[in-house]
C-alpha positions in Angstrom: 30.9 -52.3 13.9 33.3 -54.6 10.8 33.5 -54.5 7.0 35.9 -57.5 7.2 33.0 -60.4 7.1 34.3 -62.2 9.9 31.2 -63.6 11.6 30.6 -63.3 15.1 27.6 -65.9 14.5 27.3 -67.8 11.4 23.9 -69.2 9.6 23.4 -72.6 9.4 21.7 -75.0 7.0 18.5 -75.2 9.7 18.1 -71.4 9.9 19.5 -70.7 13.0 22.4 -68.7 13.9 25.7 -70.5 15.8 27.9 -68.5 18.0 30.5 -69.8 20.4 29.7 -66.4 21.9 27.1 -65.7 24.6 25.1 -63.4 22.7 21.7 -61.4 23.7 18.6 -62.7 22.7 15.6 -60.7 22.6 12.4 -62.2 22.8 8.8 -61.2 22.0 5.5 -63.3 22.4 1.7 -62.0 22.6 2.3 -61.1 26.2 5.5 -62.3 27.2 8.9 -59.9 26.1 12.6 -59.9 27.6 16.1 -60.1 27.0 18.3 -63.0 27.8 22.0 -62.8 28.5 23.5 -66.8 28.5 26.5 -64.9 30.8 23.6 -64.9 33.7 21.0 -62.7 33.0 16.9 -62.6 32.0 14.9 -59.6 32.0 11.5 -60.0 32.1 8.7 -57.6 31.0 4.7 -57.6 30.1 2.9 -55.9 27.2 0.9 -53.0 28.7 2.3 -53.5 32.2 5.6 -52.9 31.7 9.5 -54.4 33.4 8.2 -57.1 35.9 11.4 -58.7 37.0 15.1 -59.2 36.7 16.9 -63.0 37.3 20.5 -63.9 38.1 21.5 -67.3 36.4 24.7 -69.2 36.4 26.6 -68.8 33.0 26.0 -70.8 30.0 28.6 -72.0 28.2 28.5 -72.1 24.2 28.6 -73.2 21.4 24.9 -71.4 21.2 22.1 -71.9 18.7 20.0 -68.9 18.2 16.5 -69.0 16.7 13.3 -67.0 17.2 12.5 -67.0 21.0 15.0 -69.7 21.6 18.5 -70.3 22.5 20.2 -73.6 22.8 23.3 -74.4 24.3 24.0 -78.3 24.8 21.7 -79.6 27.5 20.6 -76.1 28.0 17.7 -74.3 26.8 15.3 -71.2 27.1 12.0 -71.5 25.0 9.2 -69.1 25.1 5.5 -70.2 25.1 3.0 -69.0 22.8 -0.4 -69.4 24.6 0.4 -67.5 27.9 3.2 -65.3 29.2 5.5 -68.0 30.1 9.3 -69.0 29.9 11.1 -72.7 30.4 14.6 -72.8 31.2 16.1 -76.1 30.8 19.4 -76.9 32.7 19.5 -73.6 34.2 20.7 -72.5 37.9 18.5 -69.7 39.3 20.7 -67.4 41.8 18.4 -64.9 42.4 15.3 -63.2 41.6 14.3 -59.7 41.8 10.5 -57.7 40.9 11.4 -54.6 39.3 11.0 -51.3 40.8 10.0 -49.5 38.1 7.2 -49.9 35.0 9.6 -48.3 32.8 12.7 -45.9 32.9 9.9 -42.8 33.5 8.1 -44.6 36.3 8.3 -43.6 40.0 10.5 -45.5 41.8 8.7 -48.1 44.4 9.4 -49.6 47.6 12.0 -52.8 47.5 9.9 -55.9 47.5 10.3 -59.2 49.0 10.4 -62.3 47.2 8.0 -64.7 48.8 8.9 -68.4 48.8 6.0 -71.1 48.9 7.8 -74.5 48.2 9.2 -74.6 44.9 7.8 -71.5 44.2 8.9 -67.8 44.0 6.9 -65.0 43.8 7.5 -61.3 43.0 5.2 -58.4 43.3 5.0 -55.4 41.6 2.3 -53.0 41.8 1.6 -53.5 38.4 1.8 -57.0 37.7 3.5 -60.7 39.4 5.8 -63.0 38.2 6.0 -66.5 39.6 9.1 -68.9 39.2 8.9 -72.4 39.8 11.6 -75.1 39.9 10.5 -78.3 38.9 11.1 -82.3 39.6 13.0 -82.4 36.6 15.7 -79.5 36.6 13.4 -77.1 34.8 12.8 -73.5 35.6 9.7 -71.9 34.6 8.8 -68.3 34.8 5.4 -66.9 34.6 3.9 -63.4 34.5 0.8 -61.7 34.3 -0.8 -58.3 34.9 -2.8 -60.4 37.7 -2.2 -63.6 39.6 -4.7 -65.7 37.4 -2.6 -64.6 34.4 0.2 -65.4 36.0 -0.9 -69.1 36.9 -2.1 -69.7 33.9 1.3 -69.5 32.4 2.7 -71.7 35.3 -0.2 -74.0 34.6 1.9 -75.2 30.8 4.2 -78.4 31.3 7.9 -78.1 30.1 6.6 -80.0 27.5 3.8 -77.6 26.3 6.1 -74.7 26.1 8.8 -76.6 24.5 5.9 -77.5 21.9 4.8 -74.1 21.0 8.0 -72.6 21.0 9.5 -75.2 18.7 6.1 -74.9 16.4 6.7 -71.0 16.5 10.0 -71.5 15.0 8.6 -73.4 12.1 6.1 -71.3 11.5 8.7 -68.6 10.5 10.8 -70.7 8.5 9.2 -69.4 4.9 12.2 -70.9 3.0 13.9 -73.9 4.1 15.0 -74.6 0.7 17.2 -71.2 0.8 20.6 -71.4 1.8 21.5 -70.8 5.2 21.8 -66.8 5.0 18.6 -66.2 3.1 16.9 -69.0 5.2 18.3 -67.4 8.4 17.4 -63.8 7.9 13.7 -64.9 6.7 13.0 -66.8 9.9 13.9 -63.6 11.8 12.1 -61.1 9.5 9.0 -63.5 9.8 9.7 -63.4 13.6 9.4 -60.1 13.7 6.7 -59.5 11.9 4.6 -61.9 13.2 6.1 -61.3 17.2 4.6 -57.9 16.6 0.9 -59.0 17.3 0.1 -58.4 21.0 -2.7 -59.2 23.1 -4.7 -58.0 26.4 -4.7 -60.0 29.5 -8.1 -61.2 28.2 -6.4 -62.6 24.8 -7.8 -59.8 22.6 -6.4 -57.6 20.4 -3.8 -55.0 22.0 -2.1 -53.5 19.1 1.2 -54.2 16.3 4.1 -53.5 18.3 6.8 -51.2 16.6 9.4 -53.8 18.8 10.7 -55.0 21.8 12.0 -51.5 22.8 8.8 -49.9 22.0 6.7 -51.2 24.8 6.5 -48.4 27.5 4.0 -46.9 27.4 2.8 -49.5 25.5 1.7 -48.1 22.2 0.7 -48.6 18.4 2.4 -46.7 15.7 0.9 -45.7 12.1 4.2 -45.9 10.2 5.7 -49.0 11.7 2.5 -50.8 11.8 2.0 -50.2 8.2 5.5 -51.4 7.0 5.0 -54.6 9.6 1.9 -55.6 8.7 3.0 -56.1 4.9 3.7 -59.9 5.9 0.8 -60.4 8.3 -1.9 -59.3 5.3 -0.7 -62.7 3.9 0.0 -64.5 7.3 -2.8 -62.9 9.9 -5.2 -60.8 8.3 -7.4 -60.6 11.1 -4.7 -58.7 13.0 -4.0 -55.8 10.3 -8.1 -55.4 10.2 -8.0 -55.0 14.4 -5.1 -52.7 14.1 -6.7 -50.5 11.4 -9.6 -50.3 14.4 -7.3 -49.1 16.9 -5.2 -46.9 14.7 -8.7 -45.1 13.3 -9.3 -44.4 17.2 -6.2 -42.0 17.4 -7.0 -39.4 14.4 -8.7 -36.6 15.6 -12.0 -34.6 14.6 -9.4 -32.5 11.9 -7.9 -35.6 10.7 -4.8 -34.9 12.5 -2.3 -38.2 13.9 -0.2 -38.8 16.1 2.8 -41.3 15.6 1.3 -43.6 17.5 -1.7 -44.7 20.3 -0.9 -45.4 23.2 -2.1 -48.5 24.9 -1.3 -49.0 28.2 -2.6 -51.0 30.8 -4.3 -49.3 34.1 -1.3 -49.2 36.3 1.1 -48.1 33.7 -1.2 -46.0 32.0 -1.9 -43.6 35.5 2.3 -43.9 35.8 3.1 -42.2 32.1 0.0 -40.0 32.4 1.4 -39.0 35.5 4.9 -38.6 33.9 3.3 -37.4 30.7 1.4 -34.1 32.5 4.4 -33.0 34.9 7.1 -33.2 32.5 7.4 -29.8 30.0 8.9 -31.4 26.9 6.9 -34.5 26.7 3.8 -32.5 27.6 4.2 -30.4 24.8 5.1 -33.2 22.3 2.3 -36.0 23.4 -0.6 -33.1 23.6 -3.2 -36.2 24.7 -3.5 -39.2 27.3 -3.9 -41.4 23.9 -1.3 -39.5 21.6 2.6 -41.0 21.4 4.2 -37.9 19.5 1.2 -35.5 18.4 0.8 -34.2 14.4 3.0 -36.6 12.1 2.7 -35.4 8.8 2.9 -38.9 7.4 0.6 -40.8 9.9 -3.2 -40.3 8.8 -2.2 -41.4 5.5 -0.9 -44.6 6.4 -4.1 -45.3 7.8 -5.6 -44.7 4.4 -2.8 -47.0 2.8 -3.8 -49.6 5.6 -7.5 -50.0 4.7 -6.5 -50.0 0.7 -4.0 -52.5 1.5 -6.3 -55.1 3.6 -9.0 -54.6 1.2 -6.2 -55.5 -1.7 -5.2 -58.6 0.4 -9.1 -59.7 1.8 -11.6 -58.3 -0.4 -13.3 -57.4 2.7 -14.3 -54.0 2.0 -15.8 -53.1 5.6 -13.1 -51.0 7.3 -13.7 -48.4 4.4 -17.3 -48.0 5.2 -16.7 -48.4 9.4 -13.9 -45.8 8.8 -14.9 -43.5 5.8 -15.6 -40.2 7.7 -12.1 -40.2 9.3 -10.6 -41.3 5.8 -12.8 -38.1 4.4 -11.5 -35.7 6.9 -8.1 -37.1 6.6 -8.2 -36.2 2.4 -9.9 -32.8 2.9 -6.8 -32.1 5.6 -4.3 -32.9 3.0 -6.3 -30.9 0.1 -5.9 -28.0 2.9 -2.0 -28.7 2.6 -1.7 -28.1 -1.2 -1.2 -24.5 -0.7 0.3 -24.0 -4.7 -3.2 -25.7 -6.1 -0.5 -28.5 -7.9 -2.3 -31.2 -6.2 0.7 -31.9 -4.1 0.5 -30.9 0.1 3.9 -29.2 1.6 4.8 -30.2 4.7 5.4 -27.4 7.3 8.8 -27.4 8.7 8.7 -29.7 11.3 10.6 -33.1 12.3 7.1 -35.1 12.1 7.1 -38.0 10.0 9.5 -40.7 10.1 12.7 -39.0 9.6 11.9 -37.5 13.1 15.4 -35.9 14.0 15.1 -33.8 10.5 13.5 -30.7 10.1 12.0 -31.6 6.3 9.4 -29.0 4.6 7.6 -28.2 1.7 7.3 -31.1 -0.8 8.6 -34.3 0.9 9.4 -37.2 -1.6 8.7 -39.7 0.6 5.3 -38.1 2.0 4.2 -37.2 -1.9 4.2 -41.0 -2.4 1.9 -41.7 0.1 -0.5 -39.0 -0.9 -0.7 -40.2 -4.3 -0.8 -44.3 -3.1 -3.9 -42.6 -0.3 -5.4 -41.0 -3.7 -5.2 -44.2 -5.6 -6.7 -46.1 -2.6 -9.7 -43.8 -2.5 -10.2 -43.9 -6.3 -10.0 -47.7 -6.0 -12.4 -48.0 -3.0 -14.0 -44.4 -1.6 -17.0 -44.8 -4.7 -19.1 -47.1 -2.2 -19.2 -44.7 0.2 -18.8 -41.1 -2.0 -18.7 -41.7 -5.7 -18.0 -37.8 -5.9 -14.8 -37.7 -4.0 -13.7 -40.6 -5.4 -13.9 -39.0 -8.7 -12.3 -35.8 -7.0 -9.5 -38.0 -6.0 -9.0 -39.4 -9.2 -8.3 -35.9 -10.6 -6.3 -34.7 -7.9 -4.1 -37.9 -8.2 -3.7 -37.3 -11.9 -2.7 -33.4 -11.0 -0.1 -34.6 -8.3 1.6 -36.7 -11.0 1.7 -34.3 -13.5 3.3 -31.9 -11.5 5.8 -34.2 -9.5 8.7 -34.1 -11.4 8.7 -30.1 -11.7 9.0 -29.5 -7.7 11.4 -32.7 -6.9 13.1 -34.1 -10.3 16.8 -33.3 -10.0 19.2 -33.0 -12.8 20.7 -36.5 -12.4 17.3 -38.1 -12.4 16.1 -38.9 -9.1 14.1 -37.1 -6.5 14.7 -34.9 -4.0 14.6 -35.4 -0.2 12.6 -32.1 0.1 12.0 -28.5 0.0 10.7 -26.2 -2.7 12.6 -24.3 -5.5 13.6 -20.5 -4.9 13.5 -21.2 -1.2 15.7 -24.3 -0.6 15.8 -27.9 -1.7 17.7 -30.7 -0.1 18.7 -32.9 -3.4 20.0 -35.7 -2.1 19.4 -39.3 -2.6 17.2 -41.3 -0.2 15.9 -44.9 0.0 12.7 -43.3 1.4 11.9 -41.5 -1.7 10.7 -44.9 -3.0 7.5 -44.3 -1.8 7.2 -42.9 -5.1 8.1 -46.3 -7.0 6.0 -48.4 -4.5 2.4 -46.6 -4.8 3.2 -45.9 -8.9 3.7 -42.1 -9.1 6.4 -42.1 -11.6 6.7 -44.4 -14.7 8.6 -47.7 -14.9 11.4 -45.8 -17.2 11.9 -43.4 -14.4 11.6 -45.9 -11.8 14.3 -47.8 -13.5 16.4 -44.4 -13.5 16.1 -43.9 -9.9 16.7 -47.8 -8.8 20.3 -47.5 -11.0 21.1 -44.5 -8.9 20.2 -46.0 -5.7 22.5 -49.1 -6.9 25.6 -46.8 -7.2 25.1 -44.3 -4.6 23.5 -45.9 -1.7 24.4 -49.8 -1.9 28.0 -49.3 0.1 29.9 -51.6 -1.7 29.5 -49.4 -4.8 30.3 -46.4 -3.1 34.0 -45.8 -2.3 33.0 -42.0 -1.4 31.6 -43.3 1.8 34.6 -44.1 4.3 33.3 -47.5 5.8 33.3 -50.2 2.8 30.8 -52.7 2.2 28.4 -52.8 5.1 24.4 -52.1 4.2 22.3 -49.7 2.2 22.2 -46.5 3.4 19.2 -44.8 3.5 20.5 -41.4 2.5 23.5 -39.9 0.6 25.5 -37.8 0.5 24.8 -36.2 3.9 22.3 -33.6 4.7 23.9 -30.2 3.4 22.1 -27.9 6.0 23.1 -28.9 9.2 20.3 -26.6 10.7 17.8 -29.2 9.4 18.7 -32.1 11.5 19.0 -32.8 15.2 20.2 -35.5 17.9 21.4 -38.7 16.3 20.5 -37.5 12.6 23.3 -34.6 13.3 26.1 -37.1 12.6 26.6 -37.9 8.6 25.8 -41.8 8.1 24.0 -41.9 11.4 20.1 -42.9 11.7 18.1 -40.9 9.0 21.5 -39.2 7.9 22.9 -42.2 6.3 22.4 -45.3 8.2 20.9 -49.0 7.0 17.2 -48.9 7.7 16.5 -52.9 7.1 12.7 -52.0 6.3 13.7 -49.3 3.9 16.4 -51.9 2.2 13.4 -54.4 2.0 11.3 -51.5 0.0 14.4 -51.2 -2.3 14.5 -54.9 -3.2 11.1 -55.2 -3.1 10.9 -52.5 -6.2 13.7 -54.2 -7.8 11.9 -57.5 -7.7 8.8 -55.7 -9.0 10.7 -53.9 -12.0 12.1 -57.6 -13.3 16.0 -56.4 -12.0 18.8 -58.3 -10.6 20.8 -57.1 -7.5 17.9 -57.6 -5.0 19.7 -59.9 -3.0 22.0 -57.5 -1.7 19.2 -55.2 0.3 17.3 -58.3 1.3 20.8 -60.0 2.8 23.3 -57.7 3.4 21.7 -56.0 6.5 21.6 -59.7 8.3 24.9 -60.4 7.2 26.1 -57.7 9.1 24.0 -58.4 11.7 25.8 -62.0 12.1 29.1 -59.9 11.9 28.2 -58.4 14.7 26.4 -60.5 16.9 23.6 -59.0 16.8 20.6 -61.8 17.1 17.0 -60.6 15.7 16.1 -58.1 13.3 17.6 -54.7 14.3 16.0 -51.1 13.7 18.9 -49.2 12.1 23.0 -49.7 12.1 25.7 -47.9 10.8 29.3 -47.8 11.2 31.1 -46.1 13.7 27.8 -45.8 15.8 25.9 -48.3 18.3 22.6 -50.2 16.4 19.1 -49.4 17.1 17.1 -51.8 18.8 16.4 -55.2 18.5 13.0 -57.4 17.4 12.0 -54.3 15.1 8.6 -55.0 13.9 8.9 -53.3 10.4 11.9 -55.5 9.4 9.2 -58.0 8.8 9.1 -56.4 5.5 11.5 -58.7 3.9 9.3 -61.5 5.1 6.6 -59.4 2.9 8.9 -59.4 -0.3 8.9 -62.8 0.1 5.8 -63.6 0.1 4.6 -61.3 -2.4 7.5 -62.2 -4.8 7.9 -65.9 -3.8 8.0 -67.3 -7.3 10.8 -65.1 -8.2 12.9 -66.0 -4.9 12.4 -69.5 -5.0 13.4 -69.4 -8.9 16.9 -67.7 -8.1 17.0 -70.3 -4.9 16.7 -73.2 -7.5 19.5 -71.3 -10.0 21.3 -71.0 -6.9 21.3 -67.2 -6.9 19.8 -66.1 -3.6 22.7 -65.6 -1.8 25.6 -62.5 -1.5 
């Protein structure tokens, strides 16, 4: 990673990114997903089924133009369809096609399958689906895949012109700020793409969850927390997908109110393979307790279901999700009341690695979780009276008590909120971006919120913190690093890595949102610096996390759509900044 601001790719005025280098393009549509490497490789996967095929191509030469689900290079191009799992290669030369021998890295290795040829068509078959590759008279190549031959044939039935039109229309839909300067416009395209492409479909076209990201698809699953931050933009772009997501997540909540990190939604073949792996691998069996659980018992997950319902009602006025899932909502509320062991309105988290910071053993009062709790209480107060007026009244009293207790347990002498802990035991008092859930859900006063945001600007914006060693590269999620090594594991055991100080763009968007909410300048840095770093390093698309000197996270991450949500929610202020020439770094 570089901090010298010499871009590997450049943002163009039309919102595309341009590079002379053959950069990886991760793509994702309702069924199809994969990775294209212009130096000569295309990997194809299918939502619900897994890895389908690998294609080898003659290398392409730059310059390259990158946009959501599209890359152009002179007379060559890759275009991803929307209506069926198909991709068009224009001007490409196919060298080989190989069906995948595993549906995922954990899947059993299958016997090599011979590619069948029928005229200008090649057929690559796996036990979980089929991929068709057709060479057309005009030199185009169409690749279509499906869980069945019928689905793959639907993709192959699309004309080249239709695939190109669908792809270009999708790029145009992602262009929410066409008047913005290049960096802002191109970031907006990628963030909107991250949100919209998360909407996934089953073979019959029915809704099959919001994907956390392109790399989070095997086993196929949808997450409570990732889904919540991803759907913030969809509340304004595709509210029906939010309604459907609520129904899927509700099915993952257990009778006692516990919920996993995510809900597994595999197709039949991948599901059987995953269940075989889960039940024979001791570690996975202990972490994923049920066939539908992805990482059981996460402390934050149940609260996100209530927050999803509240945000959906706010956006649409449709109160049916609260009524449909009231029993589950009430059970969740009662569960968290039992975590209030001090009787102060604030639940305490057991010492586990089971919330978004899943490489950290946080315990006690966790600022991030308390923000979610108070937001969930407010949702019950606002919309719970239709189902149970007495419980809504009780929730109002608990919310008041929780707000009154917050400063005593977590406010630091410096004026921000500690990450987690219990006074008299241990308190990790560094500053974190995820503590801004307290601001988002109005758990603190506007005056306190502005003090916290001033500290975030000073300590977490790398450009302002000379005590971190890497210069200007993004917004750190935590600083200083965790002071008790035993509380961290895996990637977060390293200072500045993962939960220990990396830039997570979705949290940077949360920070930008709060600056706009309180009328503060300085929101462009968290909105744009992550994307500038991506361009500097040649990362095409929304990246999960990054920090020098460590490797980046995955590409095309759904919750990076939070930037699009901020744009949609604060459009007037952002467009005014664009007009005034103040929407750039």
